[in-house]
C-alpha positions in Angstrom: 10.1 26.6 30.5 14.0 27.7 30.7 16.0 26.4 27.6 19.0 25.9 30.2 16.5 23.3 31.9 16.6 21.5 28.8 20.0 21.9 27.7 20.6 18.2 26.8 17.1 16.7 25.9 15.6 19.4 23.9 18.6 20.0 21.6 17.5 21.9 18.2 18.6 18.5 16.1 16.8 16.1 17.9 13.7 18.4 17.6 14.4 18.6 13.9 14.3 14.7 13.9 10.8 14.5 15.5 9.8 16.7 13.0 10.8 14.7 10.4 9.6 11.9 11.7 6.5 13.3 12.1 5.7 14.8 8.5 6.7 11.3 7.1 4.5 9.5 9.1 1.5 11.9 8.6 2.0 12.6 4.7 0.9 9.2 3.4 -2.3 9.9 5.9 -3.1 13.2 4.8 -6.5 11.8 3.1 -7.7 10.5 6.5 -6.8 13.0 8.4 -9.3 16.2 8.9 -8.1 19.5 8.0 -8.9 20.8 11.1 -6.7 18.6 12.9 -3.7 18.9 10.8 -3.9 22.6 11.1 -3.8 22.2 15.0 -1.1 19.8 15.3 0.9 21.9 12.9 0.6 24.7 15.4 1.2 22.5 18.4 4.8 21.6 16.7 5.5 24.9 15.0 5.1 26.8 18.1 7.4 23.9 20.4 9.9 24.5 17.8 9.8 28.1 18.4 10.4 27.5 22.1 13.3 25.6 21.6 14.9 28.2 19.8 14.2 30.7 21.8 11.6 32.8 19.4 8.4 32.0 21.5 7.6 32.1 25.1 6.8 29.4 27.3 3.3 28.5 26.6 0.7 28.3 29.6 -0.9 25.2 30.4 -4.0 26.3 29.7 -3.0 26.5 26.1 -2.5 22.6 25.9 -6.3 21.8 27.2 -8.1 24.3 25.1 -6.0 22.7 22.1 -7.2 19.1 23.5 -10.9 20.4 23.6 -10.7 21.9 20.0 -9.3 18.5 18.9 -12.1 16.4 20.2 -14.5 19.1 18.8 -13.4 18.7 15.2 -13.5 15.0 15.7 -16.9 14.7 16.9 -18.1 17.3 13.9 -16.6 15.2 11.3 -18.1 11.9 12.7 -21.2 13.6 13.2 -21.0 14.6 9.2 -19.8 11.4 7.9 -21.3 8.5 10.3 -19.7 6.8 12.5 -19.3 3.4 10.8 -17.7 5.6 7.9 -15.6 7.8 10.0 -14.5 5.2 12.9 -11.0 4.6 11.8 -10.4 8.3 10.3 -11.4 9.3 13.9 -9.0 7.0 15.7 -6.3 8.3 13.3 -7.0 11.7 13.9 -6.8 11.2 17.8 -3.7 9.3 17.3 -2.1 12.1 15.4 -2.9 15.1 17.7 -1.9 13.1 20.8 1.2 12.8 19.3 1.4 16.5 18.2 0.5 17.7 21.6 2.9 15.5 23.3 5.5 18.1 21.5 4.2 20.8 24.3 4.7 18.2 26.9 8.3 17.6 26.6 9.5 18.3 29.9 11.9 15.4 30.9 14.1 12.6 29.4 11.5 10.2 30.0 8.9 12.2 27.8 11.4 12.3 24.7 11.6 8.6 25.0 7.8 8.2 25.1 7.5 10.7 22.0 10.1 8.3 20.0 8.1 5.4 20.5 4.8 6.8 19.9 6.4 8.1 16.7 7.5 4.5 15.9 3.9 3.2 16.4 2.7 6.0 14.0 5.0 4.9 11.3 3.1 1.6 10.8 -0.3 3.1 10.5 0.0 4.3 6.6 0.1 0.1 6.2 -3.7 0.1 6.7 -4.2 1.9 3.5 -1.4 1.7 1.5 -0.2 -1.9 0.7 2.4 -0.7 -2.0 6.1 -2.7 -2.4 7.4 1.0 -2.0 5.6 1.6 1.2 8.4 -1.1 2.8 11.3 1.1 1.6 9.4 4.3 3.0 8.8 2.2 6.2 12.7 1.6 6.5 13.2 5.4 5.9 11.0 6.2 8.8 12.2 3.5 11.3 15.9 4.8 10.5 14.7 8.7 11.4 13.3 7.3 14.7 16.4 5.4 15.5 18.3 8.7 14.8 15.6 10.8 17.2 16.1 7.9 19.9 20.2 8.0 19.5 20.5 11.7 19.7 19.0 11.8 23.0 21.4 9.6 24.7 24.5 10.5 22.7 26.4 13.7 21.9 28.0 12.7 18.5 27.7 14.6 15.1 24.5 13.9 13.2 27.1 11.8 10.4 28.1 9.0 13.0 24.1 9.1 13.7 23.1 8.1 10.5 26.2 5.6 9.9 25.4 4.0 13.5 21.5 3.7 12.6 22.0 2.6 9.3 24.2 -0.3 10.7 21.2 -0.9 12.7 18.9 -1.0 10.1 21.0 -3.7 8.1 21.6 -5.5 10.9 17.5 -6.3 11.3 16.9 -6.4 8.1 18.0 -10.2 7.5 16.9 -11.1 10.9 13.3 -9.6 9.9 13.1 -11.5 6.5 13.9 -15.0 8.4 11.1 -14.2 10.8 9.3 -13.2 7.9 9.9 -16.7 6.4 9.6 -19.1 9.5 6.8 -17.4 11.8 3.6 -18.7 11.6 0.5 -16.5 10.1 -3.2 -17.1 10.3 -6.1 -15.1 9.1 -7.0 -11.9 10.9 -9.6 -12.0 14.3 -11.0 -8.9 13.1 -10.7 -6.4 10.2 -10.9 -2.5 10.1 -14.1 -0.9 8.2 -13.6 0.3 4.9 -13.9 3.8 4.0 -16.5 4.1 1.5 -14.8 7.7 -0.1 -12.1 5.3 -1.3 -14.2 2.5 -2.7 -13.2 1.1 -6.5 -14.6 -1.4 -8.7 -18.4 -1.7 -9.6 -21.5 -0.2 -8.4 -24.7 -1.5 -7.2 -26.8 -0.7 -10.0 -25.8 -0.9 -14.0 -27.1 2.1 -16.0 -26.2 4.5 -18.9 -23.8 6.3 -16.7 -22.6 3.9 -14.2 -19.1 2.2 -15.7 -18.5 5.6 -17.5 -17.3 6.7 -14.3 -15.2 3.8 -13.7 -13.4 3.3 -17.1 -11.5 6.2 -16.2 -9.8 5.1 -13.1 -6.6 3.2 -14.5 -5.8 1.6 -11.0 -5.4 -2.1 -10.9 -8.8 -4.2 -10.0 -6.8 -7.7 -9.6 -4.1 -10.1 -11.4 -5.1 -13.3 -12.0 -2.2 -15.9 -12.6 -3.0 -19.0 -14.4 -1.1 -22.5 -14.1 -2.3 -23.5 -17.5 -2.7 -21.6 -20.9 -4.8 -18.2 -20.8 -8.3 -18.1 -22.0 -8.8 -16.2 -24.9 -12.3 -15.2 -23.8 -11.7 -13.9 -20.1 -15.2 -12.9 -18.8 -14.7 -12.5 -14.6 -17.8 -12.3 -13.4 -18.3 -9.9 -10.0 -21.9 -10.2 -9.6 -25.6 -9.9 -11.3 -28.1 -7.4 -11.6 -31.5 -8.8 -12.0 -33.8 -6.3 -10.7 -34.8 -3.6 -13.5 -35.4 0.0 -12.0 -37.8 1.8 -14.4 -36.8 5.2 -13.0 -32.8 4.9 -14.5 -33.7 2.7 -17.1 -31.1 0.2 -15.6 -30.6 -2.8 -13.5 -29.7 -2.9 -10.0 -28.9 -5.6 -7.3 -31.4 -7.7 -5.6 -32.8 -7.3 -2.3 -32.4 -11.2 -1.6 -28.6 -10.9 -2.6 -28.1 -7.3 -0.3 -29.8 -9.7 2.5 -27.5 -12.6 2.0 -24.7 -10.2 1.8 -25.9 -8.4 5.0 -26.0 -11.8 7.3 -22.3 -13.1 6.6 -19.8 -12.0 8.8 -16.1 -13.4 9.9 -17.7 -16.0 12.1 -20.2 -17.3 9.2 -20.1 -21.1 8.3 -21.2 -22.5 5.1 -23.8 -25.2 4.9 -23.3 -29.0 4.2 -25.2 -28.5 0.9 -23.0 -25.5 -0.4 -19.6 -27.5 0.5 -21.1 -30.6 -1.3 -21.6 -28.2 -4.7 -17.8 -27.6 -4.5 -16.9 -30.1 -6.9 -13.4 -28.8 -8.2 -13.6 -31.6 -11.4 -10.8 -31.0 -14.0 -9.5 -27.4 -15.5 -7.1 -24.7 -15.2 -6.1 -23.8 -11.7 -5.4 -20.0 -11.4 -5.2 -17.7 -8.5 -6.5 -14.2 -8.2 -5.0 -11.3 -6.7 -7.5 -8.6 -5.9 -6.9 -5.3 -4.8 -9.3 -3.3 -2.2 -12.7 -2.6 -3.7 -14.4 -2.0 -0.1 -17.3 -5.0 -1.4 -17.3 -8.5 -0.8 -17.6 -9.5 -4.8 -14.5 -11.6 -6.0 -14.7 -11.5 -9.9 -14.0 -14.9 -10.8 -14.0 -16.8 -14.6 -17.5 -18.3 -15.7 -17.8 -21.8 -14.3 -14.7 -21.4 -11.4 -14.9 -23.5 -8.4 -12.9 -23.0 -5.2 -12.3 -25.1 -2.2 -11.7 -22.0 0.1 -13.4 -21.8 2.8 -13.2 -18.2 3.6 -15.9 -17.2 0.5 -19.3 -18.2 -0.4 -21.1 -19.4 -3.4 -24.4 -17.4 -3.6 -27.4 -18.6 -5.0 -27.1 -16.3 -8.1 -23.7 -18.6 -9.1 -21.4 -15.5 -8.1 -18.4 -15.7 -5.7 -17.9 -13.4 -2.4 -16.0 -12.9 0.8 -17.4 -13.3 4.1 -15.8 -9.7 4.6 -15.6 -6.8 2.5 -12.0 -6.5 0.6 -10.4 -3.5 2.8 -7.0 -4.9 1.7 -5.3 -7.2 -0.9 -6.8 -10.7 -1.2 -5.5 -14.2 -2.7 -8.0 -16.7 -3.7 -7.3 -19.8 -5.6 -10.1 -21.4 -8.3 -10.4 -23.7 -10.9 -11.8 -22.8 -14.4 -13.9 -25.9 -15.4 -13.3 -27.0 -18.9 -15.1 -30.3 -19.6 -18.7 -30.1 -20.6 -19.9 -32.2 -17.6 -18.5 -29.9 -14.9 -19.8 -26.9 -16.5 -23.2 -28.8 -17.0 -22.8 -29.1 -12.9 -22.3 -25.5 -12.7 -25.3 -24.4 -14.7 -27.7 -26.6 -12.6 -26.6 -24.7 -9.6 -28.7 -21.5 -10.7 -31.7 -23.7 -12.1 -33.8 -22.7 -9.1 -34.0 -18.9 -9.7 -37.3 -17.5 -10.0 -37.8 -17.0 -13.7 -40.9 -15.1 -13.5 -39.0 -12.3 -11.1 -36.5 -11.8 -14.3 -39.4 -10.7 -16.7 -40.0 -7.5 -15.0 -40.1 -4.3 -17.6 -41.3 -1.5 -15.5 -44.0 0.7 -16.2 -46.3 -0.4 -19.5 -46.3 2.7 -21.3 -42.6 3.2 -20.6 -40.4 3.1 -23.7 -43.2 2.5 -26.3 -40.8 2.1 -29.2 -38.7 -0.4 -28.0 -42.3 -2.4 -27.0 -43.5 -1.9 -30.7 -40.1 -3.5 -31.9 -39.9 -6.2 -29.7 -43.3 -7.5 -30.4 -42.8 -7.1 -34.1 -39.7 -9.2 -33.9 -41.6 -11.8 -31.9 -44.1 -12.3 -34.6 -41.4 -12.7 -37.3 -39.2 -15.3 -35.3 -40.0 -18.6 -34.0 -37.6 -19.5 -31.4 -35.7 -17.3 -28.6 -32.4 -18.1 -30.1 -33.7 -16.7 -33.4 -35.0 -13.5 -31.9 -31.7 -12.9 -29.9 -29.6 -13.3 -33.5 -32.4 -10.7 -34.9 -31.1 -8.4 -32.4 -27.8 -8.8 -32.9 -28.2 -8.5 -36.5 -30.1 -5.1 -35.7 -26.9 -3.7 -33.9 -24.8 -4.6 -36.7 -27.4 -3.4 -39.5 -28.4 -0.2 -37.9 -24.7 1.5 -37.9 -24.6 1.0 -33.9 -21.2 2.1 -32.6 -18.9 1.1 -29.9 -17.6 4.3 -28.2 -16.4 4.8 -24.4 -17.2 8.5 -24.9 -21.0 8.2 -25.9 -23.6 11.0 -25.8 -24.9 11.5 -22.3 -28.4 10.5 -21.6 -30.5 13.0 -19.1 -31.7 10.9 -16.3 -35.0 12.9 -16.5 -36.1 11.0 -19.3 -38.3 8.0 -18.8 -37.6 6.5 -22.4 -34.1 6.0 -22.1 -33.8 2.8 -23.7 -36.0 4.0 -27.0 -33.3 7.0 -27.0 -30.6 4.9 -27.4 -31.8 2.1 -29.8 -33.5 4.7 -32.5 -31.8 7.8 -31.9 -28.1 8.0 -30.4 -27.1 4.3 -31.5 -23.9 4.9 -29.7 -22.7 3.6 -26.7 -20.2 1.3 -24.7 -21.2 -2.4 -22.6 -24.0 -0.7 -20.1 -25.8 0.6 -22.9 -26.1 -2.4 -25.2 -26.5 -5.0 -22.0 -29.5 -3.0 -20.7 -31.1 -2.5 -23.5 -30.4 -6.3 -24.4 -31.8 -7.9 -21.5 -34.9 -5.2 -21.3 -36.0 -6.4 -25.3 -35.7 -10.1 -24.3 -37.8 -9.4 -21.1 -40.4 -8.3 -23.3 -40.4 -11.1 -25.5 -40.7 -13.7 -22.3 -37.2 -14.3 -22.2 -35.8 -14.5 -18.5 -32.6 -12.3 -18.7 -30.4 -10.1 -16.6 -27.1 -8.3 -16.4 -23.8 -9.4 -15.3 -21.0 -6.9 -13.9 -17.4 -7.9 -14.1 -14.4 -7.5 -16.0 -13.1 -8.3 -19.4 -9.8 -8.7 -21.2 -7.0 -7.6 -19.7 -3.3 -6.8 -20.4 -1.6 -10.2 -20.8 2.1 -10.8 -19.1 3.4 -13.8 -21.6 6.4 -14.0 -19.7 4.8 -14.5 -16.0 1.7 -15.6 -17.6 -1.0 -13.8 -15.5 -3.6 -11.1 -16.8 -3.8 -7.4 -15.3 -7.3 -6.1 -15.2 -7.6 -2.7 -14.0 -11.1 -1.0 -13.3 -11.0 0.7 -16.9 -11.5 -3.0 -18.2 -15.0 -3.0 -16.2 -17.7 -4.8 -18.4 -21.1 -5.5 -18.3 -23.3 -8.4 -20.5 -26.4 -10.2 -20.5 -27.2 -14.0 -19.3 -30.5 -15.5 -20.2 -32.7 -18.4 -19.3 -32.5 -20.6 -22.6 -33.8 -24.6 -22.7 -33.0 -24.8 -19.0 -29.5 -23.5 -19.1 -28.1 -19.9 -18.4 -26.2 -18.5 -21.5 -24.0 -15.7 -22.0 -24.9 -12.9 -24.5 -22.5 -9.9 -25.2 -23.8 -7.8 -27.5 -20.3 -5.7 -27.7 -18.9 -8.9 -29.5 -21.0 -8.2 -32.4 -20.1 -4.6 -32.7 -16.6 -4.3 -31.6 -15.4 -8.0 -31.8 -11.8 -6.8 -30.5 -13.0 -6.0 -27.1 -13.0 -9.5 -26.2 -9.6 -9.8 -26.1 -8.3 -6.1 -25.9 -8.1 -4.0 -22.7 -9.6 -0.7 -22.4 -6.2 1.0 -23.1 -5.8 -1.0 -26.2 -8.8 0.5 -27.9 -7.9 4.1 -27.2 -5.5 6.5 -28.8 -2.5 7.1 -26.9 -3.0 10.9 -27.9 -6.2 10.9 -25.9 -4.6 10.0 -22.7 -3.5 13.2 -20.1 0.2 14.4 -21.0 1.0 13.7 -17.4 0.0 10.0 -17.8 2.4 7.3 -18.3 -0.5 5.3 -20.8 0.1 8.5 -23.3 3.5 7.4 -24.3 3.2 3.4 -24.1 4.4 2.6 -27.2 7.7 4.3 -26.7 10.0 1.4 -26.0 11.7 3.1 -22.5 8.0 3.7 -21.4 7.1 0.5 -22.5 9.7 -1.5 -20.4 9.2 0.4 -17.3 5.4 0.1 -17.2 5.8 -3.7 -17.6 8.8 -3.7 -15.2 6.9 -2.0 -12.5 3.8 -4.1 -13.0 5.8 -7.4 -12.5 7.2 -5.9 -9.4 3.8 -5.1 -8.2 2.5 -8.5 -9.0 5.5 -10.5 -7.2 4.8 -8.0 -4.3 1.3 -9.0 -4.1 1.7 -12.8 -4.8 5.2 -13.2 -2.4 4.6 -10.9 0.2 1.2 -9.5 0.8 -0.2 -12.8 0.0 2.3 -15.0 2.1 0.4 -17.0 4.5 0.8 -20.1 6.6 -0.5 -22.8 4.0 2.0 -21.3 1.8 5.0 -21.7 4.1 3.5 -25.2 5.1 3.5 -26.0 1.2 6.7 -24.5 1.0 8.5 -26.6 3.6 7.0 -29.9 2.8 8.1 -29.4 -0.8 11.3 -28.3 0.3 11.8 -31.4 2.7 10.2 -34.1 0.8 12.2 -33.5 -2.8 15.8 -33.8 -1.4 15.8 -33.9 2.6 19.5 -34.1 2.8 20.0 -30.6 0.9 16.9 -29.5 2.4 19.0 -29.4 6.0 22.2 -28.2 4.6 20.4 -25.0 3.1 18.5 -24.6 5.8 21.8 -24.9 8.2 23.6 -22.3 5.8 21.2 -19.8 5.6 21.0 -20.1 9.7 24.7 -20.1 9.7 24.9 -17.4 7.2 22.2 -14.7 9.3 24.6 -15.7 12.5 27.6 -14.8 10.8 26.0 -11.3 9.6 24.8 -10.5 12.4 27.8 -11.0 14.0 30.0 -8.7 11.2 27.4 -5.9 11.8 27.8 -6.2 15.6 31.7 -6.2 15.2 30.9 -3.3 13.0 29.2 -1.2 15.8 31.4 -2.2 18.5 34.6 -1.4 16.3 33.6 2.3 16.5 32.6 3.4 19.4 30.1 6.7 19.6 32.1 10.1 20.5 31.4 13.6 20.7 32.6 16.1 17.8 34.9 17.2 20.8 36.4 13.9 21.7 36.7 13.2 18.2 38.5 16.0 17.6 41.1 15.2 20.8 41.7 11.8 20.2 42.8 12.4 16.6 45.0 14.7 17.8 47.0 12.9 20.6 47.4 10.3 18.2 50.0 12.6 16.6 52.0 11.6 19.7 52.0 7.9 19.4 55.3 8.2 16.5 57.0 9.7 19.6 56.6 6.9 21.9 53.9 8.5 23.8 50.1 6.7 24.2 47.2 7.3 26.3 46.8 4.8 28.7 42.8 3.1 29.2 40.7 5.0 31.1 42.8 8.0 31.3 41.2 11.3 31.3 43.0 14.7 29.4 43.9 15.9 32.7 45.6 13.2 33.8 47.2 12.4 30.5 48.6 15.9 30.6 49.9 15.6 34.3 51.8 12.2 33.2 53.1 13.3 30.0 54.2 17.0 29.8 57.0 16.6 32.1 58.6 14.0 29.8 58.4 16.3 26.7 61.7 17.8 25.9 60.2 20.4 23.3 58.5 23.6 24.9 56.4 24.0 22.3 55.1 20.6 22.3 54.0 21.0 26.3 52.6 24.4 25.3 50.5 22.8 22.4 49.4 19.6 24.4 48.3 22.7 27.2 46.2 23.9 25.0 44.7 21.1 23.3 43.6 19.9 27.0 41.9 23.5 27.8 40.6 23.8 25.0 38.7 20.3 25.3 37.6 20.9 28.7 36.4 23.9 27.7 34.3 22.3 25.0 32.9 19.8 26.9 32.2 21.0 30.4 31.7 24.7 29.5 29.3 24.3 26.9 31.5 26.3 24.4 31.5 23.7 21.6 27.8 25.0 20.7 29.7 28.4 19.7 32.0 29.1 16.7 34.6 30.2 19.1 34.6 27.0 20.9 34.9 24.8 17.9 37.4 27.0 16.2 39.5 27.1 19.6 39.1 23.2 19.5 40.8 23.0 15.7 43.3 25.8 16.6 45.0 23.5 19.3 44.7 20.4 17.3 46.4 21.8 14.4 49.2 23.5 16.7 49.7 20.0 18.5 50.1 18.4 14.7 52.5 20.9 13.6 54.6 20.8 17.1 54.6 16.9 16.7 55.6 17.2 13.0 58.7 19.4 14.0 59.8 17.0 17.1 60.1 14.2 14.7 62.1 16.3 12.0 64.4 17.4 14.9 64.7 13.4 16.1 65.6 12.2 12.8 68.0 15.3 12.3 70.0 14.4 15.6 70.1 11.0 15.0 67.7 9.3 17.4 66.6 6.1 16.2 64.4 4.9 18.7 61.2 6.6 21.0 61.1 6.4 24.3 57.7 5.0 25.3 55.8 6.9 27.8 
């Protein structure tokens, strides 16, 4: 393809803007794009850029077909390796990214370039599928800005500075209109949902053994935030799920098959039975709001004894809350934490129908013999289940058990891991204590299971919310005593400070990585920065990401019912302000027309003739202006300077000389010569006593 055929469409700066837009769109998606697709896309774009600058020869048409075949093969291999369900979203993104890259090779007409810009604009919104942070909005504005610049460069030959200023005004004019549309346009729940990527999962796992949460506590990312309308509870046990089934191989507890089947049959069309809806007795208590980060699971970490009237979530037979769809994007839930004993009693009766015999399974009879002998001896010495539980807690305190976040690793090949923990190592974190306690309670004939969730968190007293990270994951025990479920947390007997403190508060800053902000959290500046960023992210999640139709309705109703006159005046003023702002930016856009560098240089030069009474008429070309004005000029120097300026402008515009250094230099020299001639003419007129100027 000859460069002369695309001298206007394929300018170097347009290709650079295309590459910037493509790179900015693909960088946030690198974790979701296969490496062969990235390599092939970069080769296509690099070769096309080399063609434009005349470094490479024109590629054959067969090369495009070969690249398409390679991309399809790479996607098919990735889908075969990861599975269609796990790799479905990534496969579509691979097709989109590679298709736009291949479009670089097919830019033969102006229409292709416009289609390329529109495709890049669509690609700029794709990172929001995986990234929901507040700074991604600023990132999107930058992407749209460069996309507008690329689009404008196709139709105007102005300088890059003019392009940037023009597109910046467009973005500034669109922002208030977009904010108004965000506030007033209705929003509804989605009718479909993107499938999650298991590789990016966070949160609790499917089992509680001696190593599961040890991997989770190393993750400092935010799991969820809870904002309370009243006082923040001191003991904050957020239950996500229960692990009732004992796994003798791992010496741990896993989710029951009934729970897995219950979740499996839920979908976006699931409806709740009238009996379950009747159970949602709101009662009294403290209302709180959960802002949950994506976890790729259905589990909702709610406080114990919490109820909700949200139809989008389900109360499981075990008494936990789950969403009808996996949480693949930030979600908002509203709960009420029951405080009255009568309401809590009602909730306890909900789970009374659980098969208690199922919660007595302890695996192989010969497994963990020392623990079995120890429990048998305690049962003989105690007279009630509560006394037995207190003896176990006393054993933890008296035998120098230690709570540590970096315990001695347990070999999964050993069958008697609970024996090793209780009688040999005697140090561990929540998983070790909860698994061992639930196991001993079952040996004593007390139905028990392990609960998994989050504990503690970092409290923000000014905004009255708690931030819980994945490192705050915790497990404890619930046991059936006297017809009720009772929470038992062995960690509170070993490390009572864990109830109110988060994971970060219990470790030394010096043990954190050098590049981690948590290492310097005690520094005033770093502490203030951490708090500010956390509040900003909380406001973004609560006010932007979770702003839905019900919030919009409530805001409008509250706004109008409190003071109708002030509401009408405020809304009218807001609309008028946005209208005036739009007119202002429209005037700014129309005030300065887009001009090429040659036209800008020519117009600034002939503006020097205005003090002499010589002005260019509307719609007058440079040649017409020269023929009309030149005979009226008395100075030979001035006539020659204007003729040279007109010749230089014509050469720059119509002969392509502006792209060369000689053409730009010639135009600048002609402008300077005209300015000097005008200056001498003005001095001559002042010296000769001419007061007025002849208007031409």
